[in-house]
C-alpha positions, 0 to 999 in steps of 0.5 A, a space after each residue: 767814749 769822748 763827745 768832743 774827740 778833736 778838742 781832745 787831740 788839738 789839746 794834746 798837741 798844744 801839750 806837746 808843742 813845748 817839748 818839739 825842737 826848735 827846727 820843728 818850730 821853725 818849719 810850722 811858723 805862718 806864711 807871710 804872703 801879703 797882696 795889696 788890692 785895691 777896688 776897682 769900683 769904690 764902695 758907697 758911702 752910708 750915713 753916720 750910725 747908719 745901715 751900711 749900704 749892701 755891697 754889688 757884686 762889682 765891688 768885689 772886684 780888686 786890682 792887684 797894686 803889689 805882690 809882696 812875694 815878688 818885691 825885692 827884698 832889702 839887705 839885713 844889718 847884721 853884728 856878728 856875736 862870734 867869729 865867722 870865717 870869711 866875715 869877721 870876729 864879734 862886733 863886726 857889722 854886715 849886711 847880707 840878703 835875708 836868703 843867706 842871712 837867715 840859715 847861715 846866721 841868725 838860726 845859728 846865732 852866728 849874728 844878730 839884728 844891728 839895733 842900737 842895744 845890740 851894737 851898743 853890748 857886742 861893742 863892749 864885748 869886741 873891746 873884751 875880746 879884743 886879744 883872744 879872737 883867733 884872728 885879727 881880722 875877717 881875711 887873714 885867715 884866707 890869706 894865711 892858707 894861700 901865702 902857705 900854699 906857695 912856692 916862690 922861686 928867688 932869683 939870684 945872679 950866677 956872675 955878681 957875688 951876692 948875700 940874700 937880703 929882704 929886697 930881694 925876697 920883696 922883689 921875687 914876690 911882686 913878680 907873682 903880683 904879692 905886696 909885701 912890706 920889708 919889714 914884715 919879712 923875717 928872713 932866715 937865721 943864717 945868712 946865704 950867700 953866693 954864688 953858689 951852686 951847691 945850694 941851686 934849686 934848694 928850698 928854705 922859708 921865710 915867715 911872714 907877719 900879718 897885722 902885727 900878730 899872725 905870722 905864716 911860713 912861706 917856701 922859697 926856692 933858689 935858682 941862679 941865673 946867669 947875665 951871659 945869655 949863652 950860658 942860661 940854662 933853664 929847667 922848665 919843670 924844677 919847680 915841680 921836682 922835689 928838692 932839698 932844703 938849703 939848711 937840713 934842719 928845716 927840713 920838718 918845717 918845710 915839709 909841713 908845707 904844701 906838698 908836691 908831687 914825687 917824679 915817679 907819680 908823674 909819669 902816671 899822671 902824664 898818662 892819666 892826662 893823656 888818657 882823658 885827652 883822647 876820651 874828650 876828642 872821642 867825645 868831641 867827634 861822636 858829638 860832631 857826628 850825631 848832630 845833636 839840637 841845641 834847642 833846649 826841650 825837655 825830650 829831643 823827638 818833639 822837635 818836629 821837622 818838615 820837607 820843604 818841597 815834594 819831588 813829582 812821586 810825592 806829588 802824585 801820591 798827595 793828590 791821589 790821597 790827601 788832596 781835599 776833593 771838590 763837588 761840582 756844584 761847590 765852590 773850588 777855593 782854599 779851606 784851613 782844612 787844605 793847609 792843615 792836609 799839606 802841613 800834615 803831609 810835609 811832616 817827616 817826624 812821626 807824631 801820635 794818632 791822638 795829636 791828629 785827632 785833637 788837630 781836627 777838631 772844631 776848637 783847634 780850627 777856630 784857635 788856628 783861625 784866630 792866629 791866622 787873622 792875628 798874625 795877619 795884623 801883626 805883620 802889616 803893623 811891623 812893617 808899617 812901623 819899620 818904615 815909619 822908622 827908617 823915614 823918621 830916622 834923622 827927624 824929631 818925633 811929633 807927639 801931636 801926630 801918633 793918632 794912628 799908634 793908638 788905633 794900632 794898640 787898639 787893634 793888637 789888644 782886641 786881637 789879642 783878646 779873641 786869641 787869648 779866648 781861643 787859646 783859653 778853650 784849648 788849655 782848659 779842655 772846652 768844647 770837644 777837648 775834654 779827653 785831650 785835658 791833662 786831667 782827663 782820661 777818657 770822655 767822663 772819667 776823670 784822674 787824680 794825677 795830671 799827666 804831663 807827658 800828655 799834656 807835653 806832646 800836644 802842646 810842642 806839636 801843636 806850637 809846631 804845626 800852629 807856625 806852619 800853617 800860619 806862615 803857609 796861609 800868609 804866603 810864606 813870608 816873615 818865618 822867624 817873625 811868627 815863629 818869635 812871637 808864637 812862643 813869646 804868646 804861649 811860651 813867655 819870653 823866659 822860655 822863648 826857645 825860638 828867639 835863643 835858636 835862631 838869636 833874631 834882633 828882630 824885636 830887640 832892636 826896636 824901639 820901645 814905643 813900638 815893641 808896646 804898641 805890637 805886646 801891649 804893656 809890660 807883664 809884672 815881674 814873677 817868679 817864672 814857674 808862676 808867670 802867666 803866659 801873654 794870652 791868658 794874662 790879657 784875659 785875667 789882668 785886663 778889661 777885654 771887651 764882653 762881645 770879643 770874648 763871646 764871639 760864637 758862643 752868644 748871639 748878640 747884636 752886633 752894631 760895631 763894624 769892627 766887632 762886626 768884621 771879627 765875628 766874620 773874619 773868625 766863624 764864617 765859611 770860606 767862600 764866603 770871604 771874598 763877597 764881603 771882601 774880608 781877607 785872611 791870608 790865602 783862605 778863600 782864595 780861587 785853588 786853580 791859582 795855587 799849585 799843590 804847595 799852596 805857593 801863587 802860579 806865576 803866568 807865562 808869557 805866549 810869545 817871547 818879547 824878542 818875537 813880538 819886536 821882530 813882528 812889530 819891526 816887519 810891519 811897520 816897515 811893510 806900511 811904510 814901503 807900500 803908498 796909501 792908494 795902493 792900499 785902499 786897491 788891496 783891501 777892496 779886493 780883499 773884501 770882494 774875496 771874503 763876500 764870495 768865500 761867505 757865500 760859499 760857505 752858507 749851507 743854502 749855496 750848497 743845496 743850489 749846487 746840488 740840485 738839477 738844471 732848469 728845463 727850458 
């Protein structure tokens, strides 16, 4: 038995490593990940040759200065060691992105770094191999392939005698946007003259010389065209028909060039094209009938739909089975549970019972409460910024009159910290949420593999229902604005499906300073899969007030009015909100002022305005028709009648009438 088996295994690996292929060496190299950090609190200095001072926990807090993984890589200067198609011959200097240069050029040893030594080395190599290179330039191979697949139509006169020359060929090439100098054209050995209908629509070839070195043959077709309009005949498909060569000895060379389809195959191709068009039309009709959603979503069934209104039978059903019953001694105000019950009743798409239980957890209630508080201030600040921009559109901005903008930014930052804390509790499974976490199979049992489908169902359903809850709590205003911001907070800008679906420009049309006030500082650019959503990013990379993060967890002495206000707004019961003067949407309002859909009830006038106007006119006319002395006499008579009636109604009056008469 070996005493040190691990050392023995490492020794065997070290001996076997040189025998591995180069690809294995490349895969086993270390990753080059560098993060440049800076201490947030500088460490204290110590005396020379003295004992260093002990570092405190705060000295181990670092700020990220730069992440080299997301740094934009510069192009590499390379020099080719041999001919590479599309790039050039040996000694050619090129620039290429590292992601493409490493696998395609450096690893196959087709290129090397353009150092002064390599430049001098391969310059001499290029001079020695100047006549041995396969092509004279990098684009010659592609140009030859392009020209060999072309078919040039040479149009000649049908009425005037002519002899085919180089300038005819040059003009025909110009018609297909190709410039060919005359000195590079090599005509057929035998001259071609006309007009001669025997050679009409027949083919021949010419030779083009590129860079005085490479030669390529190009197919040409001769076509006669009359200047007389009445005598003009044009066959649209003559270029695709099989044609004969003008000179029979050129047939082998013409056959070696680009091949054309035969006439018998043309009918088959037309049949295939017709079938393909019919299939395309059938698919378009099917897509139109299905009305598939244009929203990107991993699963289409997670797109929830809601009713906008309720009919009478549905209202009766909701009032009987879903409406919260209030005891006589309890205040009848709107609470968060009322809004949640209404949203779930309006939901048409079925959701899992697991999400229903999750949606009624206290931790979700706090998250929804924080969302309503956040969006209430978000909408108010957005409206103020829009009004300010409209008022100062034609005026120069005053940099000294922006105190309220800094106050807006600080308020939004504090609200993002509070909302981020509640959202972090949800995704980490704190308090009552461990069994709904993607790594938990029950209350106590954990699993080793993430349940992505479970997490996806809960997350997508929570976003949709939370949007409806906030929208109803804010009296059904700013639907698109709330949806765009909610998706940005929870999904990031890269995966903001609400923005892609609506195409709204509510935020894009704003000034950069206004967007910074609402959204905070811009996030560092990273890979889309490595980005944090804005809410956790606010907690991780910014200095949040510890008093905001401890609301409802630790009892602290709250003396700051802002902290006290947020604590009461987040934790206090709904019936106490109106007493403390705190406004959170419709929460705490009397339920009698709203209908069953939680929409405010408008008061209807009892008497129409027209009837009131007619009654006022009659009263004024009667007052004008009666003199003042008669009005005083009538008032005196009315007062006497009222006194008599009042005595008759008194109980003692009835008793005295029923008593027997007095005896004399």
